[in-house]
LUMFI-527689 format. One record per residue (C-alpha): residue in three letters; y, x, z. Coordinates in steps of 0.25 Angstrom, whole numbers, plus 5000, padded with zeros to 4 digits. Each point is the difference from the previous one (the first is absolute). Layout:
BEGIN
resn  c2  c1  c3
ALA  Y  X  Z
...
This chain:
BEGIN
resn  c2  c1  c3
MET  4966  5456  4742
ASP  5004  4988  4991
ARG  5007  5003  4986
HIS  5014  4996  5007
THR  4997  5011  5011
VAL  4997  5010  4990
ARG  5012  4996  4992
ARG  5009  5002  5012
LEU  4993  5013  5004
ALA  5003  5007  4985
ALA  5016  4994  5000
VAL  5000  5007  5014
LEU  4994  5013  4996
LEU  5008  5001  4986
SER  5012  4998  5007
ALA  4996  5011  5010
GLY  4993  5010  4987
ILE  4987  5000  5007
ILE  4992  4994  4989
ALA  5001  5013  4991
ALA  4995  5009  5009
LEU  4986  4991  5003
ALA  4990  5001  4989
PRO  4993  4988  4997
MET  4986  4997  5007
SER  4986  5001  4996
GLY  4992  4989  4994
ALA  4987  5005  5010
SER  5007  5003  5012
ALA  5012  5000  5008
ALA  5007  5013  4994
PRO  5003  5013  5009
VAL  5014  5001  5003
ASN  5007  5014  4998
ALA  5012  5006  5009
GLU  5010  4994  4992
GLN  4995  4987  5001
ARG  5000  5002  5015
ALA  5014  5006  5003
ALA  5006  4988  4991
VAL  4993  4990  5007
ILE  5003  5006  5015
GLU  5015  5002  4995
ALA  5000  4984  4997
ALA  4993  4994  5010
PRO  5006  4997  5013
SER  4993  5006  5012
GLU  4998  4987  5006
MET  4991  4995  4988
LEU  4991  5011  5002
GLU  4999  4998  5014
ALA  4997  4986  4997
LEU  4991  5002  4989
GLN  4991  5010  5009
ARG  5000  4991  5011
ASP  4997  4987  4992
PHE  4990  5006  4990
GLY  4992  5009  5009
ILE  5005  5012  4992
THR  5005  5013  5002
ARG  5014  5005  4996
SER  4995  5007  4988
GLU  4992  4989  4994
ALA  5013  4991  5004
VAL  5006  5009  4990
ASP  4991  5000  4990
ARG  4997  4985  5000
LEU  5015  4998  4996
ALA  4999  5011  4989
ARG  4990  4995  4992
GLU  5005  4985  5003
HIS  5014  5006  4994
ALA  4993  5004  4989
ALA  4992  4988  4997
ALA  5013  4992  5002
GLY  5006  5008  4988
THR  4987  5000  4992
ALA  4999  4984  5002
GLN  5015  4998  4997
ARG  4999  5007  4985
LEU  4986  4994  4997
GLU  5007  4987  5002
GLN  5011  5003  4991
ARG  4989  5005  4989
LEU  4990  4988  5001
GLY  5009  4987  5000
SER  4993  4989  4998
SER  4988  5009  5002
PHE  5003  5003  5013
GLY  4991  4993  5012
GLY  5007  5005  5013
ALA  4997  5012  5007
TRP  4994  5004  5014
LEU  4994  5013  5009
THR  4987  5000  5004
ASP  4996  5004  5015
ASP  5000  5014  4995
GLN  5013  4999  4993
ARG  4995  5000  4985
LEU  5008  4991  4992
VAL  4994  4990  4993
VAL  5007  4991  4987
GLY  4998  4987  4996
VAL  4998  4999  4984
THR  4996  4991  4992
ASP  4995  5007  4987
ALA  4993  5014  4997
ALA  5012  5005  4994
ALA  5006  4998  5012
ALA  4989  5008  5009
ALA  5002  5012  4992
GLN  5014  5001  5004
VAL  4998  4997  5015
ARG  4989  5012  4999
ALA  5010  5008  4992
ALA  5010  5001  5012
GLY  4989  5002  5010
ALA  4999  4986  5006
VAL  4985  4992  4999
PRO  5001  4987  4991
GLU  4994  4986  5003
MET  4998  4990  4992
VAL  5008  4986  5004
SER  5000  4986  4993
HIS  5015  4999  5004
ASN  5013  5008  4998
SER  5009  5002  5011
ALA  5012  4990  4992
GLN  4988  4989  5000
LEU  4998  5003  5016
GLU  5016  5000  5002
SER  5002  4988  4991
ALA  4988  4991  5010
MET  5007  5007  5012
SER  5014  4994  4995
THR  4993  4987  4997
LEU  4996  4997  5014
ASP  5014  5006  5006
ARG  5007  4988  4992
THR  4989  4989  5005
ASP  5003  4993  5011
ALA  4995  5007  5014
PRO  4987  4995  5007
SER  5001  4999  5015
ALA  5000  5014  5007
ASN  4989  4993  5010
ALA  4991  4999  4985
VAL  5005  5014  4992
SER  5005  5011  5006
SER  5003  5008  4987
TRP  4997  5004  4987
TYR  5001  5014  4992
VAL  4994  5007  4988
ASP  4988  5009  5004
GLU  5000  5010  4988
ARG  4986  5006  5005
THR  4994  4986  4997
ASN  5008  4996  4988
THR  5003  4987  5007
VAL  5011  4992  5008
VAL  4996  4998  5013
VAL  5004  4988  5009
GLN  4997  5001  5014
ALA  4997  4987  5008
ARG  4999  4997  5014
PRO  4986  4996  5005
SER  4999  4986  4995
GLY  5011  5002  4989
GLU  4991  5001  4989
ASP  5002  4988  4993
ALA  5016  5001  5004
ALA  4998  5013  4992
ALA  4992  4994  4988
ASP  5012  4989  4999
PHE  5009  5011  5000
VAL  4995  5007  4988
ALA  4997  4987  4992
ALA  5015  4997  5003
SER  5004  5012  4995
GLY  4993  4999  4986
VAL  4995  5015  5000
ASP  4987  5001  4993
PRO  4991  5001  5014
ALA  4991  5011  4993
MET  5011  5008  5005
VAL  5002  4996  5014
ARG  4991  5004  5011
ILE  5000  4991  5013
ASP  4997  5009  5013
VAL  5000  4994  5014
SER  5006  5008  5010
THR  5004  4999  5014
GLU  5013  5009  4999
ASN  5012  4989  5004
PRO  5013  5010  4997
THR  5011  4997  5005
THR  5016  5005  5000
MET  5003  5010  5010
TYR  5011  5004  5007
ASN  5006  5012  5010
LEU  5004  4996  5016
ILE  5010  5011  5001
GLY  5009  5001  5012
GLY  5014  4996  4996
ASP  4996  4990  4989
ALA  5006  4987  5000
TYR  4991  4986  5003
TYR  5007  4986  5000
MET  4995  4991  5009
SER  4995  4984  4997
SER  5011  4997  5011
GLY  5010  5005  4992
GLY  5007  5014  5002
ARG  4997  5016  4997
CYS  4994  5009  5008
SER  4993  5014  5000
ILE  4986  5006  5000
GLY  4998  5009  5013
PHE  4987  5007  4998
SER  4988  4997  4994
VAL  4988  4998  5009
LEU  4984  4995  5001
PRO  4994  4990  5000
ARG  5009  5001  4987
GLY  5014  4994  5001
TYR  5014  5007  5007
VAL  5007  4999  5013
THR  5015  4995  4999
ALA  5010  4994  5008
GLY  4997  4986  5009
HIS  5013  4993  4998
CYS  4995  5001  4984
GLY  4991  4990  5000
THR  4992  4990  5010
VAL  4984  4999  4999
GLY  4995  4995  4989
THR  5013  5002  4992
THR  4996  5006  4985
THR  5005  5011  4992
ARG  5004  5005  4987
GLY  5001  5013  4997
TYR  5012  5008  4994
ASN  4996  4995  4987
HIS  4998  4985  5003
VAL  4984  5002  5000
SER  4993  4992  5010
GLN  4998  5010  5012
GLY  4996  4996  5013
THR  5002  4993  5013
PHE  5005  5003  5014
GLN  4986  4999  5009
ARG  5009  5005  5012
SER  5013  5000  5003
ASP  5009  5003  5014
PHE  5015  4996  5000
PRO  5008  5000  5009
GLY  4993  5009  5011
ALA  4995  5009  4990
ASP  5005  5001  4986
ALA  4987  5003  4993
ALA  4991  4994  4991
TYR  4986  5002  4991
VAL  4998  4995  4985
ALA  4987  4998  4996
THR  5000  5001  4984
ASN  4992  4995  4990
THR  4991  5008  4989
SER  5012  5004  4990
TRP  5005  5010  5010
THR  4996  5014  5003
VAL  5003  5005  5013
ARG  5006  5016  4997
PRO  5006  5010  5011
TRP  5012  5000  4994
VAL  5015  4997  5002
ARG  5011  4998  4990
TYR  5008  5011  4998
SER  5007  4997  4989
SER  4997  4991  4987
THR  4991  5010  4995
GLN  4997  5008  5012
VAL  4991  4997  5014
TYR  4998  5009  5011
LEU  4987  5001  5008
VAL  4996  4993  5011
SER  4989  5011  5011
GLY  5002  4995  5012
SER  5006  4991  5010
GLN  5005  5011  5011
GLU  5012  4995  5006
ALA  5013  5009  4998
ALA  5008  5004  5013
ILE  5016  4997  5003
GLY  5009  5007  4993
ALA  4989  5001  4987
ALA  5004  4996  4986
VAL  4995  4987  4993
CYS  5003  4993  4988
ARG  4997  4987  4996
SER  4995  4993  4987
GLY  5005  4986  4996
SER  5001  4990  4988
THR  5016  4998  5002
THR  5005  5015  5002
GLY  4988  5008  4996
TRP  4999  5014  5009
HIS  5009  5004  5011
CYS  4999  5009  5012
GLY  5004  5002  5013
SER  4996  5003  5014
ILE  4992  4994  5012
THR  5010  4998  5013
HIS  4992  4991  5010
LYS  4988  4994  5002
ASN  4994  4988  5005
GLN  5014  4992  4999
THR  5000  4986  5001
VAL  5010  4993  4991
ASN  5005  4986  5002
TYR  5000  4994  4984
PRO  5006  4985  5000
GLN  4986  4997  4996
GLY  4993  5003  5012
THR  4999  5014  5009
VAL  4990  5010  4994
TYR  4996  5013  5010
GLY  4995  5014  4997
LEU  5008  5003  4988
THR  5004  5012  4995
ARG  5014  5003  4997
THR  5005  5011  4989
THR  5013  5004  4992
ALA  4993  4995  4986
CYS  5007  4989  4992
ALA  4995  4986  4996
GLU  5002  4989  4994
PRO  4995  4985  4999
GLY  4988  5001  4991
ASP  4995  5014  5006
SER  4994  4993  5012
GLY  4985  5004  5001
GLY  5002  5012  4994
SER  4994  5012  5003
PHE  5005  5011  5010
VAL  4995  5015  4997
ALA  5001  5014  5008
ALA  4997  5013  4996
ASN  4986  5005  4993
GLY  4998  4984  4995
GLN  5000  4994  5015
ALA  5002  4985  5001
GLN  5007  4995  5010
GLY  5004  4986  4999
VAL  5005  4988  4992
THR  5015  4996  4998
SER  5004  4989  5010
GLY  5015  5000  4999
GLY  5013  5006  5004
SER  5015  5000  4999
GLY  5008  5006  4989
ASP  4997  5002  4986
CYS  4997  5012  4989
THR  5015  4999  4998
TRP  5006  5002  5014
GLY  4993  5003  5014
GLY  4986  4998  4999
VAL  4991  4997  5014
THR  4984  4995  4995
TYR  4990  4997  5010
PHE  4986  5001  4997
GLN  4986  4994  5006
PRO  4992  5011  5003
LEU  4987  5001  4991
ASN  4989  5004  5011
PRO  5001  4989  5009
MET  4999  4989  4987
LEU  4987  5008  4995
SER  4994  5000  5014
ALA  5004  4985  5004
TYR  4996  4995  4986
GLY  4987  5009  4999
LEU  5006  5007  4986
THR  4997  5012  4995
LEU  5012  5008  4993
VAL  4996  5005  4986
THR  5002  5015  4998
GLY  4999  5011  4990
């Protein structure tokens, strides 16, 4: 846990009034957790967080609660020591067994750390010096991402680490030299990590075509990508996401005849089993069981959002001006331009299809057709991403 993480935890817990109930940790070993501390954590921590800790750390619920209690206590202790020690403070971190270690630059500070129940460790540079070196690197022209992937303060080793890609060590060294930072404060590590930005693929969200225009995502599928309407783009058309970040390429597209397409996305985008319900809410997709005529269905699209209606007919042939499309499902849900390709879902998170076209709009009337999903998945060899 880095100093910024400790500080953020402390701020949250102070605002919740939790730290006052937690005693400082022992320097020799992790402190025992009492019933009051456990109750404070259980009240503050979302159940989803405790479940995720159990899963990802391979621990029991009781161990997860104890871990959070000790870390909360450490957050408060570290915050107080940072304020008291001033220029003698050299960072704070937790060991694997959750003992709080505090870097110090002199013996007097070490005594204060012991008195607070933490473990002191003598270091050469205080936190201000490390942060200053980090800021200097941040102001220096960044090297190629193919050579250097990141740089950060490593309080455990009391250095600033520049993480170089394989064959990027020379570029990393040049970067440090150009910054003017004391090379004694810097460690160059070689790593195969290749960080990229990541965005979620969510049904109903907008995407933009290189050929012009905007459509909506239908459903996330594997191999990584999504299904949408065929009239939105032809094979080879590239797409940008709702945020205009490069997203993918149409690999399959059928229109007219059908109105189906598959877009394969790049590694910046993560498939999710979700359909957009509102700006802050999503609807979980759990399968693709076909709903009956008369069943309620809801549609998500980037123009009009979430609208519902019922299925009135199946296997309808629609004679669009651009050509005839067969096998569509007719609904009373409304849609407007830009909603094309968006998700149709039924009860219990069952995916139904992607928006094709219709008549009317969401002000008056409103008949909308969707391309059924299951035939698309079968024809393209795709697997629906479900939750």
